[in-house]
C-alpha beads as a LAMMPS data file, in Angstrom:
LAMMPS data file: protein, C-alpha beads

356 atoms
355 bonds

1 atom types
1 bond types

-500.0 500.0 xlo xhi
-500.0 500.0 ylo yhi
-500.0 500.0 zlo zhi

Masses

1 110.0

Atoms # bond

1 1 1 -124.241 108.342 109.872
2 1 1 -127.878 108.489 108.913
3 1 1 -128.169 111.126 111.618
4 1 1 -125.248 113.131 110.203
5 1 1 -122.647 111.803 112.600
6 1 1 -119.067 112.708 111.758
7 1 1 -115.826 111.362 113.172
8 1 1 -112.817 113.544 113.798
9 1 1 -109.183 112.802 114.519
10 1 1 -106.117 114.993 114.280
11 1 1 -102.619 114.276 113.052
12 1 1 -100.796 111.819 115.307
13 1 1 -97.296 112.898 114.290
14 1 1 -95.033 113.726 117.262
15 1 1 -93.885 116.848 115.429
16 1 1 -97.369 118.297 115.844
17 1 1 -96.505 118.923 119.486
18 1 1 -94.054 121.536 118.298
19 1 1 -96.446 123.116 115.825
20 1 1 -99.095 124.350 118.240
21 1 1 -101.436 121.338 118.255
22 1 1 -102.251 119.762 121.598
23 1 1 -102.797 116.043 121.163
24 1 1 -103.528 115.285 124.813
25 1 1 -107.203 116.067 124.349
26 1 1 -107.472 114.235 121.008
27 1 1 -105.332 111.151 121.316
28 1 1 -108.216 108.968 120.158
29 1 1 -110.999 109.565 117.634
30 1 1 -113.865 111.615 118.986
31 1 1 -117.437 111.641 117.794
32 1 1 -119.403 114.809 117.166
33 1 1 -122.221 115.943 114.925
34 1 1 -122.596 118.400 112.121
35 1 1 -125.722 119.314 110.145
36 1 1 -126.065 117.609 106.809
37 1 1 -124.552 119.281 103.760
38 1 1 -126.117 122.652 103.235
39 1 1 -128.513 123.185 100.386
40 1 1 -126.655 126.325 99.389
41 1 1 -124.278 125.940 96.462
42 1 1 -120.725 125.070 97.453
43 1 1 -117.650 125.092 95.242
44 1 1 -116.472 121.629 94.150
45 1 1 -112.825 120.879 94.867
46 1 1 -111.116 118.649 92.305
47 1 1 -107.888 117.164 93.659
48 1 1 -105.445 116.364 90.834
49 1 1 -102.290 114.360 91.471
50 1 1 -99.659 112.448 89.560
51 1 1 -96.768 113.240 87.273
52 1 1 -98.852 114.969 84.605
53 1 1 -101.209 116.923 86.850
54 1 1 -100.021 120.288 85.580
55 1 1 -100.579 119.308 81.967
56 1 1 -104.116 118.132 82.697
57 1 1 -104.920 121.390 84.484
58 1 1 -103.626 123.315 81.455
59 1 1 -106.042 121.296 79.320
60 1 1 -109.201 121.569 81.421
61 1 1 -108.945 124.868 83.306
62 1 1 -111.524 127.523 82.444
63 1 1 -111.645 131.251 83.274
64 1 1 -114.195 130.452 85.983
65 1 1 -111.843 128.094 87.841
66 1 1 -109.249 128.844 90.478
67 1 1 -106.047 126.800 90.621
68 1 1 -104.166 125.881 93.773
69 1 1 -100.821 124.681 92.511
70 1 1 -97.646 123.245 93.954
71 1 1 -94.748 123.163 91.540
72 1 1 -95.760 126.162 89.442
73 1 1 -95.301 128.844 92.057
74 1 1 -93.081 127.264 94.682
75 1 1 -93.659 124.339 97.049
76 1 1 -97.161 124.483 98.434
77 1 1 -97.981 127.856 96.951
78 1 1 -101.442 128.997 96.025
79 1 1 -102.274 131.531 93.329
80 1 1 -105.500 133.496 93.259
81 1 1 -105.163 136.114 90.555
82 1 1 -101.749 137.695 91.027
83 1 1 -101.675 136.911 94.738
84 1 1 -99.319 134.148 95.886
85 1 1 -99.185 132.637 99.360
86 1 1 -96.734 130.001 100.561
87 1 1 -96.884 126.840 102.608
88 1 1 -96.787 127.188 106.357
89 1 1 -94.309 125.219 108.438
90 1 1 -95.053 122.134 110.516
91 1 1 -95.009 118.378 109.993
92 1 1 -95.758 117.384 106.351
93 1 1 -99.290 116.242 107.209
94 1 1 -100.223 119.445 109.022
95 1 1 -98.463 121.648 106.470
96 1 1 -100.623 120.186 103.730
97 1 1 -103.791 120.464 105.821
98 1 1 -103.221 124.076 106.765
99 1 1 -102.300 124.991 103.180
100 1 1 -105.419 123.340 101.820
101 1 1 -107.748 125.058 104.281
102 1 1 -106.116 128.482 103.967
103 1 1 -105.800 128.349 100.196
104 1 1 -109.365 127.233 99.576
105 1 1 -110.829 129.782 101.984
106 1 1 -108.894 132.540 100.236
107 1 1 -110.107 131.278 96.858
108 1 1 -113.814 131.139 97.684
109 1 1 -113.793 134.481 99.487
110 1 1 -112.707 136.362 96.392
111 1 1 -115.122 138.898 94.922
112 1 1 -115.746 136.528 92.026
113 1 1 -116.567 133.108 93.412
114 1 1 -114.925 130.325 91.346
115 1 1 -116.970 127.605 89.671
116 1 1 -114.397 124.958 90.617
117 1 1 -111.204 124.788 92.630
118 1 1 -108.527 122.683 90.945
119 1 1 -106.110 121.638 93.668
120 1 1 -102.834 120.242 92.326
121 1 1 -101.140 117.838 94.719
122 1 1 -97.364 117.961 94.815
123 1 1 -95.162 114.871 94.527
124 1 1 -94.897 114.461 98.301
125 1 1 -98.459 115.415 99.187
126 1 1 -100.776 112.711 100.479
127 1 1 -104.094 112.663 98.588
128 1 1 -105.935 111.174 101.561
129 1 1 -104.708 114.005 103.786
130 1 1 -105.885 116.556 101.236
131 1 1 -109.314 114.919 100.961
132 1 1 -109.607 114.677 104.732
133 1 1 -108.691 118.364 105.046
134 1 1 -111.340 119.459 102.542
135 1 1 -114.025 117.453 104.354
136 1 1 -113.154 117.989 107.988
137 1 1 -112.659 121.732 108.397
138 1 1 -115.955 123.166 109.629
139 1 1 -115.420 126.663 108.252
140 1 1 -114.301 125.335 104.876
141 1 1 -117.285 122.973 104.651
142 1 1 -119.631 125.972 104.446
143 1 1 -117.991 127.021 101.177
144 1 1 -116.654 123.951 99.368
145 1 1 -117.190 120.224 98.971
146 1 1 -114.890 117.427 97.857
147 1 1 -115.929 116.880 94.262
148 1 1 -113.498 114.447 92.656
149 1 1 -110.029 112.933 92.816
150 1 1 -108.104 112.669 89.540
151 1 1 -104.777 110.916 89.043
152 1 1 -102.523 111.454 86.022
153 1 1 -100.158 108.627 85.051
154 1 1 -97.233 108.672 82.604
155 1 1 -97.816 105.539 80.513
156 1 1 -94.200 105.272 79.349
157 1 1 -92.659 105.511 82.806
158 1 1 -95.247 103.197 84.329
159 1 1 -95.084 100.470 81.668
160 1 1 -91.279 100.572 81.849
161 1 1 -91.525 100.013 85.584
162 1 1 -93.941 97.132 85.091
163 1 1 -91.670 95.543 82.471
164 1 1 -88.928 95.332 85.083
165 1 1 -91.361 93.606 87.501
166 1 1 -91.495 96.680 89.713
167 1 1 -94.793 97.690 91.378
168 1 1 -97.272 99.909 89.563
169 1 1 -96.217 102.740 91.829
170 1 1 -95.082 103.665 95.349
171 1 1 -97.538 103.155 98.241
172 1 1 -98.838 106.717 98.246
173 1 1 -99.546 106.618 94.524
174 1 1 -101.346 103.279 94.818
175 1 1 -103.525 104.719 97.568
176 1 1 -104.381 107.723 95.398
177 1 1 -105.213 105.510 92.411
178 1 1 -107.545 103.434 94.580
179 1 1 -109.309 106.625 95.724
180 1 1 -109.542 108.193 92.264
181 1 1 -112.706 108.841 90.261
182 1 1 -110.736 109.433 87.060
183 1 1 -107.341 108.095 85.948
184 1 1 -105.793 109.977 83.027
185 1 1 -102.954 108.407 81.050
186 1 1 -100.374 110.480 79.183
187 1 1 -97.907 109.415 76.441
188 1 1 -100.003 106.382 75.555
189 1 1 -99.025 106.750 71.901
190 1 1 -95.440 105.868 72.857
191 1 1 -96.193 102.423 74.307
192 1 1 -97.045 99.170 72.575
193 1 1 -100.561 97.777 72.592
194 1 1 -99.402 94.863 74.752
195 1 1 -97.850 97.236 77.274
196 1 1 -101.045 99.294 77.317
197 1 1 -103.170 96.214 77.959
198 1 1 -100.951 95.247 80.867
199 1 1 -101.158 98.760 82.265
200 1 1 -104.959 98.703 82.011
201 1 1 -105.048 95.347 83.796
202 1 1 -102.789 96.612 86.590
203 1 1 -104.960 99.698 87.051
204 1 1 -108.102 97.572 87.247
205 1 1 -106.358 95.570 89.955
206 1 1 -105.954 98.718 92.057
207 1 1 -108.977 100.865 91.246
208 1 1 -112.632 99.814 91.204
209 1 1 -113.922 103.388 90.950
210 1 1 -111.572 105.124 88.533
211 1 1 -112.550 105.608 84.899
212 1 1 -109.385 105.292 82.772
213 1 1 -108.955 107.646 79.788
214 1 1 -106.051 108.885 77.675
215 1 1 -104.938 112.492 77.357
216 1 1 -103.119 111.821 74.060
217 1 1 -104.400 111.239 70.560
218 1 1 -104.940 107.574 69.749
219 1 1 -106.273 105.736 66.744
220 1 1 -108.434 103.375 68.795
221 1 1 -110.969 105.990 69.854
222 1 1 -110.042 105.983 73.545
223 1 1 -109.051 109.645 73.516
224 1 1 -111.931 111.975 74.493
225 1 1 -112.132 115.479 73.080
226 1 1 -111.468 118.487 75.312
227 1 1 -115.162 119.170 76.162
228 1 1 -115.620 115.508 77.026
229 1 1 -112.467 115.510 79.161
230 1 1 -113.810 118.456 81.101
231 1 1 -117.141 116.708 81.541
232 1 1 -115.440 113.531 82.779
233 1 1 -114.283 115.418 85.871
234 1 1 -117.593 115.118 87.690
235 1 1 -117.859 117.866 90.341
236 1 1 -120.118 115.767 92.583
237 1 1 -118.558 112.320 92.206
238 1 1 -117.989 111.947 95.943
239 1 1 -121.429 113.196 96.957
240 1 1 -123.331 110.823 94.698
241 1 1 -124.002 107.099 94.521
242 1 1 -120.768 105.054 94.295
243 1 1 -119.766 104.539 90.648
244 1 1 -119.931 100.758 90.715
245 1 1 -122.341 98.380 89.008
246 1 1 -125.788 98.096 90.559
247 1 1 -125.564 94.306 90.566
248 1 1 -122.527 92.193 91.243
249 1 1 -120.747 90.227 93.924
250 1 1 -120.253 91.474 97.447
251 1 1 -116.727 91.424 98.782
252 1 1 -113.220 92.238 97.631
253 1 1 -113.343 94.036 94.278
254 1 1 -109.616 94.589 93.847
255 1 1 -106.435 94.632 95.899
256 1 1 -102.880 95.631 95.058
257 1 1 -100.044 93.484 96.355
258 1 1 -99.105 94.985 99.733
259 1 1 -101.371 97.877 98.797
260 1 1 -104.903 99.214 99.120
261 1 1 -108.030 97.074 98.969
262 1 1 -111.455 97.977 97.644
263 1 1 -114.471 96.246 99.160
264 1 1 -117.973 96.568 97.699
265 1 1 -120.980 95.741 99.861
266 1 1 -124.518 95.407 98.530
267 1 1 -127.929 94.798 100.074
268 1 1 -131.289 94.714 98.324
269 1 1 -133.528 95.126 101.366
270 1 1 -133.842 98.186 103.662
271 1 1 -131.428 98.343 106.586
272 1 1 -131.978 99.162 110.215
273 1 1 -130.783 102.767 110.772
274 1 1 -129.522 102.143 114.308
275 1 1 -127.648 99.043 113.191
276 1 1 -126.070 100.941 110.290
277 1 1 -124.972 103.733 112.613
278 1 1 -123.403 101.232 114.996
279 1 1 -121.660 99.449 112.128
280 1 1 -120.210 102.684 110.750
281 1 1 -119.056 103.664 114.232
282 1 1 -117.175 100.373 114.556
283 1 1 -115.738 100.671 111.058
284 1 1 -114.232 104.072 111.702
285 1 1 -113.228 103.309 115.272
286 1 1 -111.183 100.273 114.241
287 1 1 -109.741 101.637 110.971
288 1 1 -109.442 105.437 111.372
289 1 1 -106.135 105.923 109.568
290 1 1 -106.490 102.924 107.239
291 1 1 -109.650 104.184 105.529
292 1 1 -108.810 106.005 102.322
293 1 1 -112.356 106.411 101.038
294 1 1 -115.829 105.414 102.170
295 1 1 -118.780 106.125 99.893
296 1 1 -122.256 104.742 100.277
297 1 1 -125.875 104.943 99.226
298 1 1 -127.833 103.326 102.044
299 1 1 -131.511 102.419 101.993
300 1 1 -132.826 102.508 105.539
301 1 1 -136.170 101.397 106.872
302 1 1 -139.018 103.962 106.831
303 1 1 -136.974 106.507 104.839
304 1 1 -138.234 107.267 101.308
305 1 1 -134.834 108.335 99.957
306 1 1 -131.485 106.693 100.393
307 1 1 -128.838 108.259 102.604
308 1 1 -125.642 109.213 100.781
309 1 1 -122.436 109.394 102.754
310 1 1 -118.752 109.787 101.991
311 1 1 -115.617 110.175 104.026
312 1 1 -111.859 109.879 104.350
313 1 1 -110.087 108.297 107.306
314 1 1 -112.042 109.202 110.424
315 1 1 -114.343 111.838 108.966
316 1 1 -117.575 111.313 107.060
317 1 1 -120.678 113.323 106.212
318 1 1 -124.129 112.346 104.996
319 1 1 -127.138 113.750 103.178
320 1 1 -130.384 112.469 101.744
321 1 1 -130.479 111.478 98.093
322 1 1 -132.550 114.021 96.206
323 1 1 -132.304 112.784 92.612
324 1 1 -131.888 109.597 90.651
325 1 1 -133.048 107.005 93.179
326 1 1 -136.055 105.504 91.394
327 1 1 -136.011 101.723 91.343
328 1 1 -132.723 101.721 93.260
329 1 1 -134.141 103.318 96.386
330 1 1 -134.319 100.001 98.287
331 1 1 -130.808 98.955 97.271
332 1 1 -127.702 99.807 99.329
333 1 1 -124.233 100.127 97.868
334 1 1 -121.112 100.744 99.962
335 1 1 -117.532 101.104 98.705
336 1 1 -114.687 100.966 101.214
337 1 1 -111.111 101.662 100.130
338 1 1 -108.377 101.083 102.675
339 1 1 -105.454 99.036 103.886
340 1 1 -105.504 95.994 106.130
341 1 1 -109.261 95.593 105.878
342 1 1 -110.876 92.452 107.253
343 1 1 -113.081 91.648 104.260
344 1 1 -114.991 88.770 105.854
345 1 1 -115.784 90.843 108.915
346 1 1 -116.998 93.765 106.783
347 1 1 -119.337 91.470 104.830
348 1 1 -120.660 89.774 107.960
349 1 1 -121.203 92.947 109.975
350 1 1 -122.850 94.818 107.103
351 1 1 -125.233 91.921 106.459
352 1 1 -126.197 92.081 110.133
353 1 1 -127.672 95.568 109.616
354 1 1 -130.641 94.172 107.684
355 1 1 -134.040 94.921 109.121
356 1 1 -135.156 92.059 111.375

Bonds

1 1 1 2
2 1 2 3
3 1 3 4
4 1 4 5
5 1 5 6
6 1 6 7
7 1 7 8
8 1 8 9
9 1 9 10
10 1 10 11
11 1 11 12
12 1 12 13
13 1 13 14
14 1 14 15
15 1 15 16
16 1 16 17
17 1 17 18
18 1 18 19
19 1 19 20
20 1 20 21
21 1 21 22
22 1 22 23
23 1 23 24
24 1 24 25
25 1 25 26
26 1 26 27
27 1 27 28
28 1 28 29
29 1 29 30
30 1 30 31
31 1 31 32
32 1 32 33
33 1 33 34
34 1 34 35
35 1 35 36
36 1 36 37
37 1 37 38
38 1 38 39
39 1 39 40
40 1 40 41
41 1 41 42
42 1 42 43
43 1 43 44
44 1 44 45
45 1 45 46
46 1 46 47
47 1 47 48
48 1 48 49
49 1 49 50
50 1 50 51
51 1 51 52
52 1 52 53
53 1 53 54
54 1 54 55
55 1 55 56
56 1 56 57
57 1 57 58
58 1 58 59
59 1 59 60
60 1 60 61
61 1 61 62
62 1 62 63
63 1 63 64
64 1 64 65
65 1 65 66
66 1 66 67
67 1 67 68
68 1 68 69
69 1 69 70
70 1 70 71
71 1 71 72
72 1 72 73
73 1 73 74
74 1 74 75
75 1 75 76
76 1 76 77
77 1 77 78
78 1 78 79
79 1 79 80
80 1 80 81
81 1 81 82
82 1 82 83
83 1 83 84
84 1 84 85
85 1 85 86
86 1 86 87
87 1 87 88
88 1 88 89
89 1 89 90
90 1 90 91
91 1 91 92
92 1 92 93
93 1 93 94
94 1 94 95
95 1 95 96
96 1 96 97
97 1 97 98
98 1 98 99
99 1 99 100
100 1 100 101
101 1 101 102
102 1 102 103
103 1 103 104
104 1 104 105
105 1 105 106
106 1 106 107
107 1 107 108
108 1 108 109
109 1 109 110
110 1 110 111
111 1 111 112
112 1 112 113
113 1 113 114
114 1 114 115
115 1 115 116
116 1 116 117
117 1 117 118
118 1 118 119
119 1 119 120
120 1 120 121
121 1 121 122
122 1 122 123
123 1 123 124
124 1 124 125
125 1 125 126
126 1 126 127
127 1 127 128
128 1 128 129
129 1 129 130
130 1 130 131
131 1 131 132
132 1 132 133
133 1 133 134
134 1 134 135
135 1 135 136
136 1 136 137
137 1 137 138
138 1 138 139
139 1 139 140
140 1 140 141
141 1 141 142
142 1 142 143
143 1 143 144
144 1 144 145
145 1 145 146
146 1 146 147
147 1 147 148
148 1 148 149
149 1 149 150
150 1 150 151
151 1 151 152
152 1 152 153
153 1 153 154
154 1 154 155
155 1 155 156
156 1 156 157
157 1 157 158
158 1 158 159
159 1 159 160
160 1 160 161
161 1 161 162
162 1 162 163
163 1 163 164
164 1 164 165
165 1 165 166
166 1 166 167
167 1 167 168
168 1 168 169
169 1 169 170
170 1 170 171
171 1 171 172
172 1 172 173
173 1 173 174
174 1 174 175
175 1 175 176
176 1 176 177
177 1 177 178
178 1 178 179
179 1 179 180
180 1 180 181
181 1 181 182
182 1 182 183
183 1 183 184
184 1 184 185
185 1 185 186
186 1 186 187
187 1 187 188
188 1 188 189
189 1 189 190
190 1 190 191
191 1 191 192
192 1 192 193
193 1 193 194
194 1 194 195
195 1 195 196
196 1 196 197
197 1 197 198
198 1 198 199
199 1 199 200
200 1 200 201
201 1 201 202
202 1 202 203
203 1 203 204
204 1 204 205
205 1 205 206
206 1 206 207
207 1 207 208
208 1 208 209
209 1 209 210
210 1 210 211
211 1 211 212
212 1 212 213
213 1 213 214
214 1 214 215
215 1 215 216
216 1 216 217
217 1 217 218
218 1 218 219
219 1 219 220
220 1 220 221
221 1 221 222
222 1 222 223
223 1 223 224
224 1 224 225
225 1 225 226
226 1 226 227
227 1 227 228
228 1 228 229
229 1 229 230
230 1 230 231
231 1 231 232
232 1 232 233
233 1 233 234
234 1 234 235
235 1 235 236
236 1 236 237
237 1 237 238
238 1 238 239
239 1 239 240
240 1 240 241
241 1 241 242
242 1 242 243
243 1 243 244
244 1 244 245
245 1 245 246
246 1 246 247
247 1 247 248
248 1 248 249
249 1 249 250
250 1 250 251
251 1 251 252
252 1 252 253
253 1 253 254
254 1 254 255
255 1 255 256
256 1 256 257
257 1 257 258
258 1 258 259
259 1 259 260
260 1 260 261
261 1 261 262
262 1 262 263
263 1 263 264
264 1 264 265
265 1 265 266
266 1 266 267
267 1 267 268
268 1 268 269
269 1 269 270
270 1 270 271
271 1 271 272
272 1 272 273
273 1 273 274
274 1 274 275
275 1 275 276
276 1 276 277
277 1 277 278
278 1 278 279
279 1 279 280
280 1 280 281
281 1 281 282
282 1 282 283
283 1 283 284
284 1 284 285
285 1 285 286
286 1 286 287
287 1 287 288
288 1 288 289
289 1 289 290
290 1 290 291
291 1 291 292
292 1 292 293
293 1 293 294
294 1 294 295
295 1 295 296
296 1 296 297
297 1 297 298
298 1 298 299
299 1 299 300
300 1 300 301
301 1 301 302
302 1 302 303
303 1 303 304
304 1 304 305
305 1 305 306
306 1 306 307
307 1 307 308
308 1 308 309
309 1 309 310
310 1 310 311
311 1 311 312
312 1 312 313
313 1 313 314
314 1 314 315
315 1 315 316
316 1 316 317
317 1 317 318
318 1 318 319
319 1 319 320
320 1 320 321
321 1 321 322
322 1 322 323
323 1 323 324
324 1 324 325
325 1 325 326
326 1 326 327
327 1 327 328
328 1 328 329
329 1 329 330
330 1 330 331
331 1 331 332
332 1 332 333
333 1 333 334
334 1 334 335
335 1 335 336
336 1 336 337
337 1 337 338
338 1 338 339
339 1 339 340
340 1 340 341
341 1 341 342
342 1 342 343
343 1 343 344
344 1 344 345
345 1 345 346
346 1 346 347
347 1 347 348
348 1 348 349
349 1 349 350
350 1 350 351
351 1 351 352
352 1 352 353
353 1 353 354
354 1 354 355
355 1 355 356
């Protein structure tokens, strides 16, 4: 990873064989290389999912943004100006991937380049697949970068579900919440304070990275104004240092019942670059489809700046940290979000990358 290694897999669905993708040559993950992220300015892609995604987009969209929407203009449609294109056929995974790549390329190739691309995930769209698609397409990577994942949650519907001892959400929604940088609650004024506290606690049990805010007016000061809401959607959240405390325990940060886990790993001494590369290779090789998000700031021996890397599933990219390292430059922070993770093994193997 410190040498810009990336890992690539393709959809494993049997239906892909009927949609023009030959899996015989890519039945297992392959390793290749790509240059580090280009210095040229790329358009941040903000993936917005959840039941109130459309409302949030209405609130934060600016004339300089482009919007790739689902339910506004037909399933999987994309609007750029007055132009509308529709989802291509194929298995659900590949349909989403091809839509994402085609829609974003069309958006950034317009005469007026957008400042942000707001990509609205539909109810059946997998956020991890969308993130993987944004990262892994080589042509797309020259124009855009994965900026942030935002999830919008209906507080009334969710607290009602919790009151009946039902899970916080279905598996796909839990995965998206665990990946999210920002979790926006709607209709919070319609729930009791006790119900809100329980909802907050449940969200903290799923997400270690997501900042939770309300979209509705509240008397307790938790409702940010519109300019602040726009600023909360950080366009480089994925490309920066993981948004977790500098100090704290190493290990399992949160885990939903039968759901995603978040593991935070920390080291305060420089790491061996070859050992880190080998560890990341093993991590991706053994968990390619289970990894929902990997984000790290890694201090390696003999390198003045930390290496920043981020990825989804079997694809990750890296770049050198150019700002904000300071006193933290010898400290490594890694966040791994996934399912079925062996926490003890992750801790042990990461610790083994220390410089001998």
